[in-house]
N, C-alpha and C positions, 0 to 999 in steps of 0.2 A: 577483668573493668579497672580503669584507673583511678586512682583517689580524687576528688571532685572536692572542690570546697566554696560554699554556696555560704552568702552572707543574706540575712534576715530581720527585722525587728522584729520583736514582741509587741501586738497589740495592744491598747488602752487595757482590753478585758482579761489580759495577761496571758492569751493564747498565741502560743506561736505557731505561725503556718509556712510550711516550707513546701517547694516545689524543685522538686529536682530532675531534670533532663537526665535521662539516660537511653542507651539504645536497644532495641530491639534485641540484640544478644545477649542483654543483661538480662532477660524476663526471668522469671524465677530462681530466682537467687535471694540469696539469706544477703542483708547490708547490714552495718552497724551504724547509727546513729549517735555521735557523740555530740554534746550540748556544753557552749563553754560561751563566758563570756568574752566578744570580741578584744577589746582593751584591757584582759587579762595574760593575753597570750601575746607579749611584744615579738616581735620578729628582729634579728639582727640588721633587715633592710630597712624596716619602719624606721630610725633613728642610728644608723648607726655611728654617729658624735657620741650618744650617751652613752652608747653599749663599749666602745670604744675604753672612755675613760671609764666604767667599773671597772671594767676587767684588767685594764694599768695597770700594774708594779702589786698586783698579788698574787706573784711568783713566792714561793717559802722554799729557802733552800739553796743548795748549788747546782748551778747548771755544769753538768757534765755528760761526753759524748759517746757513747758508747764504742767497744771493739767493732771497727768493718770488715774485718777477714782482709783475705787477699786478692790482688785484682787479677782474675781468670786471663791467662794467656791466651789468646785466637789468632787464626792464621788472617794472614792482611788477604780479603778481599780484591780482585784484581779488575 
């Protein structure tokens, strides 16, 4: 079973009704439903420029490249 995201709106009565289409092969399986406001979990693709500005300049410390080891010698392919 793959992860499925379904958007729905809470009714004026405060009741959320959700219909999730599943395959017959998914019958008799346990699932987990997580309720979170859609606007509470922004994704990078939602507003990339704002996200980029929020992380720009946040690195604290020195930039350092760790040792890379030695390059393995291989025979040439003909």
